[in-house]
N, C-alpha and C positions, 0 to 999 in steps of 0.2 A: 660584312662577311657574305660571301655566296651560299645560298641554300639550293640544294637540288630540289627540283619541282617534279612530282609525278602528274603528268598530263592526263594518265588513263582515267582518271575520276572527274574530269573538269567536263561537264556537259555542254559547255560553250565552245569546246574545242574538238571534243571526242563524240562521234556518234555511235551507240551500241545499238547493233541491229542483228536481225537474223536473215541471212540468205539462205533459202531452202532448209530451213530449219538449222543451219549451221551458225553459231553465235560469232559475231566478228565486229571488231572495233575499228572505225574509219577516223583518220583525222579529218575534221571537218570545219577548219577555220575560217572558211568564207561561204557564201550562199551557195555558190556553184559546187563546192565539194561536199556541202550538206545535201544537196539536191542529188547528187550521184550516189551519195551513201545511202540515202533512204530509197532509192529507186533501182539498186544494182539488179534485182530480179525483173524488172521491167524493160531494162535498156536494151539487152542484147540476149534474150532467153535462149536463143540458139547456140551461143557461146557457152552459156552454164550447161546446156545439154551435152554439148561436145565434151567438156571439162569433167561432166559426171561420168562419162562412159570411159573415162581412162583408168586403167589398172592403178592401184596404189603404188607409190613409188617410181611411176613412169616419170621421164624427164620431159618438161614442158618449157620451151623457149617461148617467152612473151615478147615479142619485138614490137617496140611502140607501146610500152606499157602503160603510158601516161602516169597517173597517179597511183595506179595500181589496184583498182577495185576487182579485178578478175585474177590478177597474179596473187593477191592475198586469199582470195576464196580459193584458189587451186592449191596453194600451200597449206592452208588450214584443212582442206580436204585430204592430205596426205601425199601430194605431189612433190617431185622435186622441181623447182621453179628457177630458171635464170631469167631475170627480166631485164630487158634492155630499154633505157629511157635517156636520150641526149639532152632534153630541155631542162634546165637547172630548177625551176619552180616546181614541175611535175615529179621530177626525180626526187627532191626532198621530201614531197609526201609520200612517194612510193615507199622510200626507206622508213619514214615514220610509221606508215601502217605495218611495215614488218616489224618494227619495234614493238607496236601496242598489241600486236598478235603473236609475239615470238613465243610464249608459253604453249600455244594452241598448235604449234606447228611441229611435226615429225622432223622436217628437213627445213633448215634456214633458207630464206629467199636469197640468192646471189644476184643483187642488183648492180648493174653495170651502167655507169653514167657515159655512154658511148654510141655513136649513130652508126648503124650497119649500112654499109653501100657496097659500090664495086671497087672501091680503091681505098688506100690509106693515105691519111694526111690530115690537114686542117680543113674543116667544114664550117658553115655557118648555120644557125636555125633562125628563120625569119618567122618572127613571132606576131601575130596581128594583134593578140592581146597577151600582155606579159602578166597572167595572173594564173595560179594554180588551179588545175581542173578544167581549164579552156583548151579549145582544139585550134586548129589552123595554125600549126607550127610547122613549118616545112624546110626541109634540107636544101642549102645552097640557092634557093630561088623563091621569091615571095608569089607563089602560084598555087591557085585553089583549083584542083584536079576536077571536082565535081561541076564547078561553075565554069571552069576554063578561062579564069581571068587572073590578073595579078591583083595584089592587096598592098596597102602602105603598112609596113611593119612598125609596131610600137617599139620594137627592140629587136636587136640582131645580136644573137649570142655565139661566140667562138665555140666549137665542139670539135672533138677528136673523131675522125672517122675510120672504119676498119672493116675488113672483109670478114665474114663470119668464119669461112675456111681457115683463114689465117689465124684468127683468135682462139679457134678450137685447138688447133695444133699448138701455138704458142703458149698458151695458158693451161694446156692439158684440161680442157672442159670436158665434161661428159658430152657425148654427141645427143641431139634431141631425139626422143621418140616422136614427139608432137611439137609443130612449129605453126605459132600464130603471129600473124602479120598485120599490123594497122599502122602505116607509116605515112599517110596523107600525101601521097604521089611517088614515093621513092620505092615502090614495091619491085620494079623491074631490077634496077640497079641492086638492090638487096638480094634478091634471088641469084643475080649473076655472080655476086660475091660469096654466094653460097652453094654454088653448083656443085661441087665435090660432095659436099656434106648431103645434098639432095640426091646426088646419084648414087651414093654410097650404101643405100638400102636400109640405114637404120631408121630413117624419117618414115613413120607410118602414115601419118595424115598432115596436111597443111590447111590452116584455117586463115583466110585471107580475106581482106576488104578489098573490093575492087569498083572502081567508079567506070561507068560505061564499059561493061564487059563485053558487048557485042560491037564496040566501037574502037576507041582509044586504048580501052584496058584489054583488047583482046591478044596483044602481045604477050601478056603477063599470063594469060592461061595458056597460050601456046606453048610458052616456056616450061611451064610445069608439065604439059601433056608430053613434051619431047623427052623429059626425064622419067617417063614411066607412070606419071599419075593420072588419075581419071577422076572427073567431077562426080560427087556423090550427092551434094545437095547445094541449093542457092536459096537465100533467104535475103529479101530486101531489108535494108537497115532502116529502123524505124519508118519515118515518113519521108525519107530521102528517097526522091525518084532517081533511078539509075545508079544507085549505090547498094552494093550486095556483099553479103558475107557468103564466101563460097568454100567448101570443104572439098579437098582432094585427097584420095586415099590411093596408095601405091597398088596398082594392079587390080583395082575393083572397077566394073563397068559403071558407067553414070546412069542416073535415074531422072 
């Protein structure tokens, strides 16, 4: 006879932590997930700062949410979070983190297992490691944007691709007040598929991870500038040279 199990009290599977004083439970079934859970505050503090500055009930789109460390934090902080993650291992953990923290959230997380791009159709995720919590999982080609080389994929997963503009209209999603983008090389295609949303005036700020912003990544920044956004901050991501988290705001001068 099957017995329902409550995972929330199992310390081997769940890490109970505080992120900036906010109690959160993270699913931590492998060493990588546990390391992320225990170090959310130090991974990308500029992203936490950005989330903390948002008004309660604001709509945050977390595109490339991975296993959901920041989506979960934002939702527990009272934001309305729509999280997009196409890769199956990370998506499962993202939804588990939603489950573990559901009683702490004013608004349930809307987690969608889809890849946002500039076209609708079937795509493929190339995963260098098919392990929850790991990165280098890229859409439609096994290419590392920072290193500028290809990699051998441990697994290739079929995914549904869609344009954000069309998803918002078709599914009647609330438009984003804030848009966070971390998609390991598919940034420009994603933005092109969201051009009407970005041009419509509802999006206040975009937080985007860009490799080589003064080189190959310049086209991404020019695209946002052309839609009326201005750079307000730029922070190097951890110890990765030429990889930056950049915040763009509508109508504000750069600093």
